[in-house]
C-alpha positions as a Markdown table, in Angstrom:
| # | Residue | x | y | z |
|---|---|---|---|---|
| 1 | Met | 114.3 | 120.2 | 68.3 |
| 2 | Asn | 113.8 | 117.4 | 65.6 |
| 3 | Ala | 110.3 | 116.3 | 66.3 |
| 4 | Asn | 111.0 | 112.5 | 64.7 |
| 5 | Arg | 113.8 | 112.4 | 67.2 |
| 6 | Glu | 111.7 | 111.7 | 70.2 |
| 7 | Leu | 112.0 | 110.2 | 73.9 |
| 8 | Phe | 109.2 | 109.8 | 76.9 |
| 9 | Thr | 109.9 | 109.1 | 80.0 |
| 10 | Ile | 107.6 | 107.5 | 83.3 |
| 11 | Gly | 107.2 | 106.4 | 86.2 |
| 12 | His | 105.3 | 103.4 | 87.8 |
| 13 | Ser | 104.7 | 104.8 | 90.8 |
| 14 | Asn | 102.2 | 103.0 | 92.7 |
| 15 | His | 99.9 | 102.4 | 89.4 |
| 16 | Thr | 98.0 | 99.3 | 89.0 |
| 17 | Ile | 99.6 | 97.5 | 85.8 |
| 18 | Glu | 96.3 | 98.1 | 84.0 |
| 19 | Ala | 96.8 | 101.9 | 85.0 |
| 20 | Phe | 100.2 | 102.1 | 83.5 |
| 21 | Ile | 100.0 | 100.3 | 80.9 |
| 22 | Glu | 96.6 | 102.4 | 79.5 |
| 23 | Leu | 99.4 | 105.1 | 79.6 |
| 24 | Leu | 102.2 | 103.9 | 78.1 |
| 25 | Gln | 99.3 | 102.7 | 75.2 |
| 26 | Gln | 97.6 | 106.5 | 75.2 |
| 27 | His | 101.3 | 107.7 | 73.8 |
| 28 | Gly | 101.8 | 105.1 | 71.9 |
| 29 | Ile | 105.0 | 103.8 | 73.2 |
| 30 | Ala | 106.5 | 100.8 | 71.8 |
| 31 | Val | 109.0 | 99.8 | 73.8 |
| 32 | Leu | 109.6 | 100.5 | 77.5 |
| 33 | Ala | 113.6 | 100.8 | 78.6 |
| 34 | Asp | 113.4 | 99.9 | 82.6 |
| 35 | Val | 116.5 | 102.0 | 84.0 |
| 36 | Arg | 116.0 | 100.7 | 87.9 |
| 37 | Ser | 119.3 | 99.5 | 88.5 |
| 38 | His | 116.8 | 96.8 | 91.0 |
| 39 | Pro | 114.0 | 95.9 | 88.4 |
| 40 | Tyr | 112.0 | 94.9 | 91.7 |
| 41 | Ser | 109.2 | 96.3 | 93.8 |
| 42 | Arg | 108.8 | 95.7 | 97.3 |
| 43 | His | 105.4 | 96.9 | 97.3 |
| 44 | Leu | 103.9 | 96.4 | 94.2 |
| 45 | Pro | 105.0 | 93.0 | 92.6 |
| 46 | His | 103.7 | 93.7 | 89.5 |
| 47 | Phe | 106.7 | 96.0 | 88.7 |
| 48 | Thr | 109.0 | 93.7 | 89.2 |
| 49 | Ala | 110.7 | 92.6 | 86.5 |
| 50 | Ser | 109.4 | 89.5 | 85.3 |
| 51 | Ala | 105.8 | 90.4 | 86.0 |
| 52 | Leu | 105.8 | 93.6 | 84.0 |
| 53 | Lys | 107.8 | 92.0 | 81.0 |
| 54 | Ala | 104.9 | 89.5 | 80.5 |
| 55 | Ala | 102.0 | 92.1 | 81.2 |
| 56 | Leu | 103.8 | 94.3 | 78.9 |
| 57 | Val | 104.0 | 91.5 | 76.2 |
| 58 | Glu | 100.5 | 90.9 | 76.6 |
| 59 | Ala | 99.9 | 94.5 | 75.6 |
| 60 | Lys | 102.3 | 93.9 | 72.8 |
| 61 | Ile | 104.6 | 96.4 | 73.7 |
| 62 | Arg | 108.4 | 95.1 | 74.1 |
| 63 | Tyr | 110.8 | 95.6 | 77.8 |
| 64 | Val | 114.5 | 95.9 | 77.5 |
| 65 | Phe | 116.5 | 96.1 | 80.6 |
| 66 | Leu | 118.5 | 99.3 | 80.4 |
| 67 | Gly | 119.5 | 99.4 | 84.3 |
| 68 | Lys | 122.9 | 97.8 | 84.4 |
| 69 | Glu | 124.0 | 100.8 | 81.8 |
| 70 | Leu | 121.8 | 103.6 | 83.0 |
| 71 | Gly | 120.9 | 102.9 | 86.5 |
| 72 | Ala | 121.9 | 105.4 | 89.3 |
| 73 | Arg | 122.9 | 102.8 | 91.6 |
| 74 | Pro | 125.4 | 101.1 | 89.3 |
| 75 | Asn | 128.2 | 98.0 | 90.8 |
| 76 | Asn | 131.5 | 100.0 | 89.7 |
| 77 | Pro | 132.8 | 101.4 | 93.0 |
| 78 | Asp | 134.3 | 104.6 | 90.8 |
| 79 | Cys | 131.3 | 105.9 | 90.8 |
| 80 | Tyr | 131.0 | 106.6 | 94.6 |
| 81 | Val | 132.4 | 109.3 | 97.2 |
| 82 | Glu | 132.0 | 108.0 | 100.6 |
| 83 | Gly | 128.9 | 105.9 | 100.1 |
| 84 | Lys | 127.5 | 108.1 | 97.8 |
| 85 | Ala | 126.6 | 107.7 | 93.9 |
| 86 | Leu | 127.7 | 110.7 | 91.9 |
| 87 | Tyr | 125.9 | 111.4 | 88.8 |
| 88 | Glu | 128.9 | 112.8 | 86.9 |
| 89 | Lys | 131.1 | 109.6 | 87.8 |
| 90 | Ile | 128.8 | 107.7 | 86.2 |
| 91 | Ala | 128.2 | 109.5 | 83.3 |
| 92 | Ala | 131.7 | 109.2 | 82.7 |
| 93 | Thr | 131.7 | 105.5 | 82.5 |
| 94 | Glu | 132.1 | 103.1 | 79.3 |
| 95 | Glu | 128.3 | 100.8 | 80.8 |
| 96 | Phe | 126.9 | 104.5 | 80.8 |
| 97 | Ser | 127.9 | 105.5 | 77.0 |
| 98 | Gly | 127.3 | 102.4 | 75.8 |
| 99 | Gly | 123.9 | 102.6 | 77.4 |
| 100 | Ile | 123.2 | 105.9 | 75.9 |
| 101 | Gln | 124.4 | 104.6 | 72.1 |
| 102 | Arg | 122.0 | 101.7 | 72.4 |
| 103 | Leu | 119.1 | 104.2 | 73.4 |
| 104 | Met | 120.2 | 106.2 | 70.7 |
| 105 | Lys | 120.0 | 103.7 | 68.2 |
| 106 | Gly | 116.7 | 102.2 | 69.2 |
| 107 | Ile | 115.0 | 105.8 | 69.0 |
| 108 | Gln | 115.4 | 105.7 | 65.7 |
| 109 | Gly | 113.1 | 103.3 | 64.7 |
| 110 | Tyr | 110.3 | 103.1 | 67.8 |
| 111 | Lys | 109.1 | 104.8 | 70.3 |
| 112 | Ile | 110.7 | 104.1 | 73.8 |
| 113 | Ala | 109.8 | 105.3 | 77.1 |
| 114 | Leu | 112.6 | 105.4 | 79.9 |
| 115 | Met | 110.8 | 104.1 | 83.2 |
| 116 | Cys | 112.2 | 104.1 | 87.0 |
| 117 | Ala | 109.7 | 104.3 | 90.1 |
| 118 | Glu | 109.2 | 107.4 | 90.7 |
| 119 | Lys | 106.2 | 109.4 | 90.0 |
| 120 | Asp | 107.8 | 113.1 | 89.4 |
| 121 | Pro | 110.3 | 112.9 | 87.1 |
| 122 | Met | 112.4 | 115.8 | 88.3 |
| 123 | Thr | 113.0 | 113.8 | 91.4 |
| 124 | Cys | 114.3 | 110.8 | 89.5 |
| 125 | His | 117.4 | 110.1 | 87.6 |
| 126 | Arg | 115.5 | 109.3 | 84.6 |
| 127 | Thr | 115.6 | 112.9 | 84.0 |
| 128 | Ile | 118.4 | 114.5 | 86.2 |
| 129 | Leu | 121.3 | 111.7 | 84.9 |
| 130 | Ile | 120.1 | 110.7 | 82.1 |
| 131 | Cys | 117.9 | 113.1 | 80.1 |
| 132 | Gln | 120.7 | 115.8 | 81.2 |
| 133 | Asn | 123.1 | 113.9 | 79.5 |
| 134 | Leu | 120.9 | 113.9 | 76.3 |
| 135 | Arg | 120.3 | 117.8 | 75.8 |
| 136 | Glu | 123.7 | 117.4 | 73.3 |
| 137 | Tyr | 121.5 | 115.2 | 71.1 |
| 138 | Asp | 118.6 | 117.4 | 70.0 |
| 139 | Leu | 115.6 | 115.0 | 71.2 |
| 140 | Asn | 112.4 | 116.0 | 72.1 |
| 141 | Ile | 112.3 | 114.7 | 75.5 |
| 142 | Asn | 108.6 | 114.2 | 77.0 |
| 143 | His | 108.1 | 113.2 | 80.4 |
| 144 | Ile | 104.7 | 111.2 | 80.8 |
| 145 | Leu | 102.7 | 112.6 | 84.3 |
| 146 | Ser | 100.5 | 110.2 | 86.8 |
| 147 | Asn | 97.6 | 112.0 | 84.9 |
| 148 | Gly | 98.5 | 111.1 | 81.2 |
| 149 | Lys | 99.4 | 114.5 | 80.5 |
| 150 | Leu | 103.1 | 115.4 | 79.4 |
| 151 | Glu | 105.9 | 117.7 | 80.4 |
| 152 | Ser | 108.3 | 118.7 | 77.9 |
| 153 | Gln | 111.9 | 118.3 | 79.7 |
| 154 | Gln | 112.2 | 122.4 | 78.5 |
| 155 | Glu | 109.0 | 122.8 | 81.5 |
| 156 | Leu | 110.6 | 120.4 | 83.4 |
| 157 | Glu | 113.7 | 122.7 | 83.7 |
| 158 | Leu | 112.2 | 125.7 | 84.1 |
| 159 | Arg | 110.2 | 124.1 | 87.0 |
| 160 | Leu | 114.0 | 122.9 | 88.6 |
| 161 | Leu | 115.2 | 126.4 | 87.7 |
| 162 | Lys | 112.8 | 128.0 | 90.0 |
| 163 | Lys | 112.9 | 125.2 | 92.9 |
| 164 | Tyr | 116.3 | 126.7 | 93.3 |
| 165 | Gly | 116.0 | 130.4 | 92.5 |
| 166 | Leu | 117.7 | 130.5 | 89.7 |
| 167 | Asp | 114.8 | 131.2 | 87.1 |
| 168 | Asp | 114.9 | 134.3 | 85.4 |
| 169 | Gln | 112.2 | 136.2 | 87.5 |
| 170 | Gln | 113.9 | 135.4 | 90.5 |
| 171 | Phe | 117.6 | 135.4 | 89.6 |
| 172 | Leu | 116.7 | 138.5 | 88.1 |
| 173 | Gln | 115.5 | 140.7 | 90.8 |
| 174 | Pro | 117.4 | 143.1 | 92.0 |
| 175 | Ile | 120.2 | 142.3 | 95.6 |
| 176 | Gln | 119.3 | 145.2 | 98.0 |
| 177 | Leu | 122.7 | 145.1 | 100.5 |
| 178 | Ser | 123.7 | 147.5 | 103.3 |
| 179 | Leu | 126.5 | 149.0 | 103.9 |
| 180 | Phe | 127.7 | 146.1 | 106.5 |
| 181 | Ser | 126.1 | 143.2 | 104.8 |
| 182 | Glu | 128.5 | 140.4 | 103.9 |
| 183 | Val | 129.3 | 140.0 | 100.4 |
| 184 | Asn | 128.6 | 135.8 | 99.6 |
| 185 | Thr | 131.1 | 135.5 | 96.4 |
| 186 | Ala | 129.4 | 132.0 | 95.5 |
| 187 | Ser | 126.2 | 134.4 | 94.7 |
| 188 | Ile | 128.5 | 136.9 | 93.0 |
| 189 | Ser | 129.1 | 134.3 | 90.6 |
| 190 | Ile | 126.2 | 132.6 | 90.0 |
| 191 | Ile | 124.7 | 136.4 | 89.4 |
| 192 | Asn | 127.4 | 136.5 | 86.9 |
| 193 | Ser | 126.7 | 133.6 | 85.2 |
| 194 | Ser | 124.8 | 132.1 | 82.2 |
| 195 | Leu | 121.2 | 130.9 | 81.6 |
| 196 | Glu | 123.2 | 127.7 | 80.7 |
| 197 | Asp | 125.5 | 128.1 | 83.9 |
| 198 | Arg | 122.4 | 128.5 | 86.1 |
| 199 | Leu | 120.7 | 124.9 | 84.6 |
| 200 | Gln | 123.8 | 123.1 | 85.0 |
| 201 | Glu | 124.0 | 124.2 | 89.2 |
| 202 | Ala | 120.4 | 123.3 | 89.2 |
| 203 | Tyr | 121.0 | 120.1 | 87.7 |
| 204 | Gln | 124.2 | 119.6 | 90.4 |
| 205 | Arg | 122.2 | 120.5 | 93.4 |
| 206 | Gln | 118.9 | 118.2 | 92.2 |
| 207 | Ser | 121.7 | 115.1 | 92.0 |
| 208 | Glu | 123.1 | 115.7 | 95.2 |
| 209 | Gln | 119.8 | 115.6 | 96.6 |
| 210 | Ile | 118.4 | 112.8 | 95.1 |
| 211 | Ala | 121.4 | 110.4 | 94.5 |
| 212 | Tyr | 121.6 | 107.1 | 96.4 |
| 213 | Gln | 123.5 | 107.1 | 99.3 |
| 214 | Glu | 124.5 | 103.3 | 100.8 |
| 215 | Lys | 124.2 | 102.3 | 104.4 |
| 216 | Met | 128.3 | 102.4 | 104.7 |
| 217 | Asn | 129.5 | 99.1 | 106.7 |
| 218 | Gln | 125.6 | 98.4 | 108.1 |
| 219 | Gln | 125.4 | 94.4 | 108.4 |
| 220 | Ile | 122.2 | 93.0 | 107.4 |
| 221 | Asn | 120.4 | 90.8 | 109.1 |
| 222 | Ile | 118.6 | 88.3 | 106.9 |
| 223 | Tyr | 117.0 | 85.1 | 108.3 |
| 224 | Thr | 115.8 | 81.7 | 106.2 |
| 225 | Ile | 113.0 | 79.4 | 107.1 |
| 226 | Gly | 111.4 | 76.4 | 106.3 |
| 227 | Phe | 107.7 | 75.6 | 106.9 |
| 228 | Thr | 107.4 | 72.2 | 107.0 |
| 229 | Lys | 107.5 | 70.0 | 110.3 |
| 230 | Lys | 106.8 | 73.2 | 112.1 |
| 231 | Ser | 102.7 | 74.6 | 113.3 |
| 232 | Ala | 101.9 | 77.7 | 112.5 |
| 233 | Gln | 102.1 | 79.1 | 115.8 |
| 234 | Arg | 105.7 | 78.0 | 116.0 |
| 235 | Phe | 106.3 | 79.2 | 112.5 |
| 236 | Phe | 104.8 | 82.7 | 113.6 |
| 237 | Glu | 106.4 | 82.9 | 116.4 |
| 238 | Leu | 109.4 | 82.5 | 115.4 |
| 239 | Leu | 108.9 | 85.3 | 112.4 |
| 240 | Ile | 107.8 | 87.5 | 115.7 |
| 241 | Lys | 110.5 | 86.7 | 117.8 |
| 242 | Asn | 113.4 | 87.8 | 115.7 |
| 243 | Lys | 111.9 | 91.0 | 114.0 |
| 244 | Val | 111.5 | 89.6 | 110.7 |
| 245 | Lys | 110.0 | 92.8 | 108.5 |
| 246 | Arg | 109.1 | 90.7 | 104.9 |
| 247 | Ile | 108.6 | 87.1 | 103.8 |
| 248 | Ile | 110.8 | 86.7 | 100.7 |
| 249 | Asp | 109.0 | 83.2 | 99.3 |
| 250 | Ala | 111.9 | 81.7 | 96.8 |
| 251 | Arg | 109.6 | 78.8 | 96.3 |
| 252 | Leu | 109.2 | 78.1 | 92.6 |
| 253 | Asn | 105.2 | 76.9 | 93.5 |
| 254 | Asn | 104.0 | 78.9 | 96.1 |
| 255 | Asn | 100.1 | 77.8 | 95.4 |
| 256 | Ser | 100.7 | 73.8 | 95.7 |
| 257 | Gln | 98.3 | 71.8 | 97.9 |
| 258 | Leu | 100.8 | 70.5 | 100.0 |
| 259 | Ala | 101.6 | 74.1 | 101.3 |
| 260 | Gly | 99.2 | 74.1 | 104.4 |
| 261 | Phe | 99.2 | 78.1 | 105.4 |
| 262 | Thr | 101.7 | 78.9 | 103.1 |
| 263 | Lys | 99.5 | 79.0 | 100.2 |
| 264 | Lys | 99.7 | 82.3 | 98.9 |
| 265 | Val | 96.0 | 83.0 | 98.7 |
| 266 | Asp | 96.1 | 82.4 | 102.5 |
| 267 | Phe | 100.1 | 83.2 | 103.7 |
| 268 | Glu | 99.8 | 86.8 | 102.3 |
| 269 | Tyr | 96.3 | 87.1 | 104.8 |
| 270 | Phe | 98.0 | 85.6 | 107.6 |
| 271 | Leu | 101.5 | 87.2 | 107.4 |
| 272 | Asp | 100.2 | 90.6 | 107.6 |
| 273 | Lys | 97.3 | 90.2 | 110.0 |
| 274 | Ile | 98.9 | 88.0 | 112.8 |
| 275 | Ala | 102.7 | 89.4 | 112.3 |
| 276 | Asn | 102.4 | 93.2 | 110.3 |
| 277 | Ile | 104.6 | 91.4 | 107.8 |
| 278 | Glu | 105.4 | 91.7 | 104.5 |
| 279 | Tyr | 105.3 | 89.1 | 101.5 |
| 280 | Thr | 106.5 | 88.8 | 98.4 |
| 281 | His | 107.7 | 86.2 | 95.9 |
| 282 | Ile | 110.9 | 86.2 | 94.0 |
| 283 | Leu | 111.1 | 83.8 | 91.2 |
| 284 | Glu | 114.7 | 84.4 | 90.2 |
| 285 | Leu | 115.7 | 83.1 | 94.0 |
| 286 | Ala | 114.2 | 79.9 | 93.0 |
| 287 | Pro | 115.3 | 76.7 | 90.9 |
| 288 | Thr | 113.9 | 76.3 | 87.4 |
| 289 | Pro | 112.0 | 73.0 | 86.8 |
| 290 | Glu | 114.7 | 71.0 | 85.0 |
| 291 | Ile | 116.9 | 71.7 | 88.0 |
| 292 | Leu | 114.8 | 71.2 | 90.6 |
| 293 | Asp | 112.9 | 67.8 | 88.9 |
| 294 | Thr | 116.4 | 66.3 | 88.0 |
| 295 | Tyr | 117.1 | 66.7 | 92.1 |
| 296 | Lys | 113.9 | 65.8 | 93.6 |
| 297 | Lys | 112.3 | 63.3 | 91.0 |
| 298 | Asn | 115.2 | 61.7 | 89.4 |
| 299 | Gly | 117.4 | 60.8 | 92.4 |
| 300 | Gly | 120.1 | 63.3 | 91.8 |
| 301 | Asn | 122.8 | 64.4 | 94.4 |
| 302 | Trp | 123.1 | 67.3 | 96.1 |
| 303 | Glu | 126.5 | 68.4 | 95.1 |
| 304 | Thr | 125.5 | 68.5 | 91.2 |
| 305 | Tyr | 122.4 | 70.4 | 92.3 |
| 306 | Glu | 124.1 | 72.8 | 94.7 |
| 307 | Gln | 126.4 | 73.2 | 91.6 |
| 308 | Gln | 123.6 | 74.1 | 88.8 |
| 309 | Phe | 121.9 | 76.2 | 91.5 |
| 310 | Leu | 124.9 | 78.6 | 92.2 |
| 311 | Ala | 125.6 | 78.4 | 88.6 |
| 312 | Leu | 121.9 | 79.7 | 87.9 |
| 313 | Met | 122.2 | 82.3 | 90.4 |
| 314 | Gln | 125.5 | 83.6 | 88.7 |
| 315 | Lys | 123.8 | 84.0 | 85.3 |
| 316 | Arg | 120.7 | 85.5 | 86.9 |
| 317 | Gln | 123.2 | 88.1 | 88.7 |
| 318 | Ile | 120.7 | 88.3 | 91.6 |
| 319 | Glu | 123.2 | 90.3 | 93.5 |
| 320 | Thr | 122.5 | 93.4 | 90.9 |
| 321 | Gln | 119.3 | 92.7 | 90.2 |
| 322 | Phe | 118.3 | 93.4 | 93.9 |
| 323 | Ser | 119.2 | 95.6 | 96.8 |
| 324 | Pro | 120.4 | 94.4 | 99.8 |
| 325 | Asp | 117.6 | 96.9 | 101.5 |
| 326 | Ile | 115.0 | 94.1 | 100.4 |
| 327 | Phe | 116.8 | 91.5 | 102.8 |
| 328 | Asp | 117.1 | 93.2 | 105.9 |
| 329 | Ser | 115.1 | 92.4 | 108.0 |
| 330 | Gly | 113.7 | 89.9 | 105.8 |
| 331 | Cys | 113.3 | 85.6 | 105.7 |
| 332 | Ile | 114.0 | 83.5 | 102.7 |
| 333 | Leu | 111.1 | 80.5 | 102.7 |
| 334 | Cys | 111.4 | 77.5 | 101.4 |
| 335 | Ser | 109.6 | 74.1 | 102.2 |
| 336 | Glu | 112.2 | 71.9 | 104.0 |
| 337 | Ala | 112.5 | 71.8 | 107.4 |
| 338 | Thr | 116.0 | 72.1 | 107.9 |
| 339 | Pro | 118.4 | 74.6 | 105.9 |
| 340 | Leu | 121.3 | 71.6 | 104.9 |
| 341 | Lys | 120.3 | 70.7 | 101.6 |
| 342 | Cys | 118.0 | 73.6 | 100.2 |
| 343 | His | 118.3 | 76.5 | 98.2 |
| 344 | Arg | 117.4 | 79.0 | 100.8 |
| 345 | Cys | 120.8 | 78.5 | 102.2 |
| 346 | Leu | 122.6 | 78.6 | 99.0 |
| 347 | Val | 120.8 | 82.1 | 98.3 |
| 348 | Ala | 121.7 | 83.8 | 101.2 |
| 349 | Glu | 125.6 | 82.2 | 100.9 |
| 350 | Tyr | 125.7 | 83.5 | 97.2 |
| 351 | Leu | 124.5 | 86.7 | 98.4 |
| 352 | Asn | 126.9 | 87.1 | 101.8 |
| 353 | Asn | 129.6 | 86.1 | 98.6 |
| 354 | Lys | 128.3 | 88.9 | 96.8 |
| 355 | Trp | 128.1 | 92.0 | 99.8 |
| 356 | Gly | 130.0 | 90.6 | 102.8 |
| 357 | Asn | 127.7 | 92.1 | 104.8 |
| 358 | Leu | 125.1 | 89.6 | 106.0 |
| 359 | Asn | 124.2 | 88.1 | 109.6 |
| 360 | Ile | 122.5 | 84.6 | 108.1 |
| 361 | Gln | 120.3 | 83.3 | 111.0 |
| 362 | His | 118.2 | 80.0 | 110.2 |
| 363 | Leu | 115.2 | 79.8 | 112.3 |
């Protein structure tokens, strides 16, 4: 291995942002390459792209998003068979190849860590898809574990072989066949294979186990709600009646004194204690201050606001930034009493145009 050509990987798991950054600093990481297809965490909002980038900048670590090129849930339909993402098809795309080349160029000048969500690198595409396709580049690849220790790619591959009974210790044990035993030709084929063949077999089996499976033709129920002109009782009754699982806050400002019971510091607590509903604030679904001020404060018209807001959603590509699963049984929150002239309605309709399987209900 070329010691000057090194790469790290890390899973954010359930770390605090402080513990996560400490792990990166421990190993001198200069650039974090986010390879999640959807850089968002429902339960750990500090690992949503915008919040993570801000924390990394403060720690003098650069953030780069490579999920479009190296993610395990591509938008390309050719990468799926019966709704399942196939790693060999992803690896054959121009996007993936471009991502690998961009990564190799970055390694020449920076110490880079690939980041995804999973704690164990063996259960994550950062290893089974990306690192497998980096084997030809003679890199020194190490996986940063949750305790700060490193597991080399070679050590991980031995663990992978052992999982499927393909390591030397298990593989070279003689097979006892009785006179009446059936001969498994597939097993014989593997028995006669090289270590490299066995490793490829182990990679293939693991990829089949962990690859993303789409929910085929399943309709997603999505709700929207405004809190003004509703009592707290009415508001929470609507959420409970419709079995809402999470509030997706699309407001630009969720700490305004005018927010009443939906002010973030109180609202998150009320949702949990009253209705057992999750809360997340997604700024990517909100207008920019400039677009909002032009409409609200400077007497702008709705048609112009609608065009500007939809252009913003298109620019942000929110349909690729977030998984449909996040919105299933979720409720987009804003302030306006009705959805008629509210951007929460525009968000829902935009996503339905992109995904095509949303059942939208305005509460």
